[in-house]
N, C-alpha and C positions, 0 to 999 in steps of 0.2 A: 388759641394758646398750649406752645408747648409749656409742660409743667417738668418739673426734675423728678424724675425716680426715686421712689421713696423706698429704692435700697441702700444700707450705708455702708459707706467707703471707709476700710481702715486702712490708717498711715501705709500700710505695705502695698497694700490694693489699689489706693490712691496712688503709690509710686509707680506701681507695674505698667502706669497708663504713660506715662514718659520716655520713649524708647532712647534718649540721650544717657538715661541715668548706667544705661546696661555698656555704656561705653565712656563715659567721662564722670567725673566730679563736677559735678555742674552747681556752684555758689555765686548767681549770680543773677539773683532773680533781680536785684537793686538796678540792674542798668534793661533788662529783657529775661519775663519770665519763660521759662521752658516750654516746647513743643507738646502741648498731650497727642493723642490719636485721635480724642476726642473734636477738639479744634481744629485740626486735620481734616478731619470730616463731615467738619463745619464748611470747611471753604469746597470742598468737592460738592456739597449739597449748596452753595451758592451758584458754583457753575454750574450745575446741574438745572437752576431754576432758569438759568440765566438762557441754556442751553433749548429746554423744553418750550420756554414760554415766551422768549423773543425780550419781551419788554414786560413783564408784570410790576407795573409799579406801587399798585393797589397792595397786593403781598408784601414787595418790598419795603413799604410805609409800613405796613403792620408789624411787622418783624422790629422796624425798629423801635416802635410805641410796645412791642414784646418786651424789648430789652429794657426801655424805662420804666415798665412796672416792674421787670425783675429784680434792676437796681436797686430803684427805691425800696422793697424789701427788702432787700442787702444791708442796708443801711439806715433802716428804722425811718428813715424818710414816708410821703406820703407821692405817689406818680406827679400829684400838677406840682411837686416842687422839685421835680429833674428838668435839665436839660440836657440833651445827646450834645454834644461837640465834637467835633474832630479833634482837636487839644485842649489841655489844660488851659493855654495860652487863647485860648479863644473865650473861653468862660471867663478868665481875670479880664481881659479887656472890655466882654458885654456888660460886665458890673461898671468896672472904673469910668468906663461912658456914660453911666445913666447916674451917677452922682457927681453932685453940683459941690461945689470947695468954698468956704466961706461965705454964703448967704441961703437963706432959708426959700426953700423951694419947695413942690411937691416932689420932686425928684431926688432930695438929698433927704433921707430917714433920719438922718441925725438932726438932734434940737441945737438952737443955737449959733453961733457965727464959730461953725467948724469945717479948718481945710488941712489938718495937719494927720501927717499918714505915719502910723509909728515902724518900723519896719528892727526887723531883730538879724545878726549879723549872720546866723547859718539860714537865710534863705535862697533859694534857686533861683538864680537870676533871673528866668520870667520873670516872678513874683516878683523880685526887687525893681527888674527894668520896667515894666508894663507901671509901676506905682511912679518911679524918677521923670517917665512920658509925662505922668499928669502932673508933672509943677508949671506947663505952660497954660494949663487951666486954673492954676491957683492952688494947686498943693502945694502942703507943706509939708518936706519928711526929716521925722527924728528918727536917730538912729539910737538902736541901741548893742551896745558890745558886749561880749561874752565875755567871760573870764575862763581861759582857756578856751575849754572845750566844753562849757556850762555856759547857757542861759538860764537863768530860774525867774521865775514869773516877778521877783524882786525886781528885776531888773528893768521892764516892764512898768513897775509902779512908781519909779521914782520919773515917768514919762509922760504917761498915758493921763490927762487930762480934759478941762470944759472945752476945750481947742480940737482936742483929739475925733473925725471923723471914724478914722476905720484902722481896724491894727490885724495886717494878715502876717500868718504865723505859719510856719513849717510845723506838720506835727512830729515829721522826723527828718533829720538833716543829712541829706546826702552826701556831706565831707566827711561825720563822722559819727552817726548813728545816734545820737543825743535824740530824745524823745522830749518835749515838750508837754507839760501838764497846763493840755490846753482847756480840761473845767476849769481850772483853776484862772487860767487866763479871760476867760469866760465872764468867770463871775467877777474879776475887776474891772474888766474894760465897760462890759454892760452896764455895773454900777456907776460907771460913770460917764454913759449914756453913748459909750462908741459902740462899732459894729466889730464884730471878728467874722476874719476872712481866714480856714482855715485850707490849707497845701497838704492836702492825705495820701498824695502820692506814692510815698515813700512807707507807705503804710496801708493803704485797703490792701484786703484779700490775706493779709498776715494774722488775722485775728477778726472780733466782731468788733462792732463800732452802731452806735445809736445816736445819730446826731439829735434827736429830740431831746434827750438824756442829757446829753451834752449843752444843749442852747444855743450853739453856735449859729449865725446868720446866713453865712455863707460856705462852701466846701467845695473844691477841685479836685478830683483824682482823672486816673485813665485804666486801661488797659494794659498796657504795654508792660509791667513789671507783675506784681503781684495777683492783680487779678488773673494772669495769663492768657492774656488775648492776645494782641496784634496792633502796631503804633496806628493812631489813625482815627480813634474813637475815643471820647471821655467825657468824664458829667459833671454839672455843674448843680450843684445842692443850691438853693435858694429859701431860706423859712418864709411858709405861706402868706403871714401877714406884710410881709415885704413885697411881697412881685408885685401888687398893684403900684405901687409907690415908685419902680422904678421903669423908666424909658431910655432903652441905650439907645445911642444913636450907634451903633455900631450891630449894624441889623440888614435883613434880609428877609426873602418871600415867603420863610419859613416859619420867620418869625410871627405871621399871621393869625388869625383867629380862624382862615381856611387857606390853605395857602394856594389849592387848584382853583380859587377863587379869580386869582389873575388878575386882580385888580390894583390899577395904577397910580390912580387919583387921590389914592388916602390911605394912612397907617391906621389899621386897626391892630389893639393889643389883644391877644388874649389873656385870660383870668389865669394863666397856670407859668410856668418859669419856660414854656414851647415861648415867649416874648423875648427869649434871648437867644433863641437859635439863628441860624441866618440863613445859611444857602443849604443845596440839596444833601441831605444829612447821609451820612459814611454808613450804607446800606453792607456793603460786604463785611464790614467788619462791626455791623451788630450782627451776624453770622457767627463769627467765632465768640464774637463775646457773651453770644449768651449759651453758647460752648461751655467756655468754661466758667461759666455764673452756676451753669448748670453742675459743672462738676462741684465748683466748690462745697457747693450746697448738699451733695451725697457727701461729705466728708464731715462739713460742718465748720463754721468758721472757731466754733471753739475748741474745738479738736486739731484746728490747724494755728488756733493761736498758744497752744499746750504744746503740740511739737517745734515750734517754730521757738518759744522758751526755752526747753528743755536742749536744746539746742546751741541755741546763743550761750548759756550760761557754761553747757560743757566746754566750747572752743575761747569763750572770753578766759576763762578760768583756766584752763589749757596754758594759755598763749601767756599771759601775765605770768603765771607758774616758770613756764619757758625764759622770763627775765625778757620779754618783749615790751614794746609800749603800744599801751593799747590805749586809744584815744576815746573809746566808748563808755559811757561811765557806767560805774557797780550796780548800783542800784537798779533793779527790775523795773521798777516804773518810769525811769530814765532812762531806758533802750528799746529798740525798736528791733526788727529781723535783722538790720546792719549790722556789723561789727568792722570796726578800724584798726588796724594795726599802725604802726610807721617804719615806713623803709627808707633805705636809705638812696633807693631810686627806683620807685614802683613798677612805671612802664617795663623795664626792664623783668623786674619780679614777675609781675604780670604773663611775660613771655618766658619766660624759667616756667613758672609754673602750669602754662597752657602744653611744653612740653613733655610736663610730668601725666597730661592729661585732665588737669584740674581748670574750670573756666571761673576768672574773678575777674574783678575789673579793680582800678584805682582812680583818683581824683586829687590832685598832685603826687604828694608822695605817700599820699594813704594808699593801706591796701584794704580794697572792701572787699567782705566775704559775707556776703547775706543767704538767707536760710531759708527754704518754703515747707511744706507741707511732705514732698518727695524726698525732701533731704532723711536721713540716719548720722547713728552715731559713727557707723564708718566713715562717711566722708568726713566729719570734724576730723576724725581721726588721721586721714587720709593727707588734710591740709595741713594737720600741726607736723605730721610727718616729714612732708615738702618743705614748707618753713625751716625745719632744723636742721635738712640736707640745704637749704639756702641761706644761711643765719648771716654768711657773711655781707647778704640784701641788707637786712633788716636793724634798726635802732633798739639798742638793749637800756634796759633803764640801770641806772650806774648804783653796782654794789656798793656800799658802805664797810671799808675797811675795818679792822677789829686789831687795834693795836696794846 
């Protein structure tokens, strides 16, 4: 198994691994992490393995197992609690298919007659759609609305009860950068007998996380964004004591004890989160993901988190001082690596910024600027200067007149 180098990288050394920062201001990790030379080299490593050995499946499957172990360590989990998936959607679907709504059964870890799914307004469509689809299987959806760009745990407190089976919750909202207090939400839900399923896609890789310390039941995330690899590989975390109580109906040959036994006459369930996997694993993506995790290990998640927090505060403060409508909360504990300001025409603004060499993104009329450890203060200042130049496309906070 490959292991990360023991030599540490400073933020400037980390930045040097990303060629795009020499040509662009890249503040779009919320959509796609920048490509490092390390991940690019891993692409060639996979291609060479294919060229050289033709079909080295034992080696390729071992690479996926290396990835499982490496990712588990990065979030404070055990390797047996991690399923390697092709997407977050696949991970959510596997768990949803394993739950029973409104009756007692071995495959329903809740107690009593639980059928309610509590969804907040800030979820990504994938999370919402999958649970909405469970309504035909007996699920009853209970929505929690936001107050503007805030969705506090107190809003959940009014609806999580003895009928609640599961509470899916985004850690950082893709539309406004709001960060949910997952620890508090987990304490609330579990005290009332409900499960918690965290979508960490807009946060994983931008700072440290310990799933055991949080006490969450399930988590999905992927490598597309702050984990700095590519689309096509994601992870599902399942708390160890829940694994053998869940049997998904969405399954496949890699969800077996030994996939290469090729048995067709029965289903055997491994005593690990591999039971939630289905088809052939994403081998090329595993090469890329391991390289990205190695790189993140070398700088350290604490350092990443500190750098991101500094840049987010610098940008948010300067945007607010300029009179822009900042939709991301002021409190550091309520925001992630993503800051959103309101535009009059965000798609046009994104295009104008691209003309100025700045790569950002939008959702609705919210301009999304997101930071990673490869960004620096000069990037922040360049974005602010560009927004000042494009002021006609930005919402402004009303100024009080003095009579």
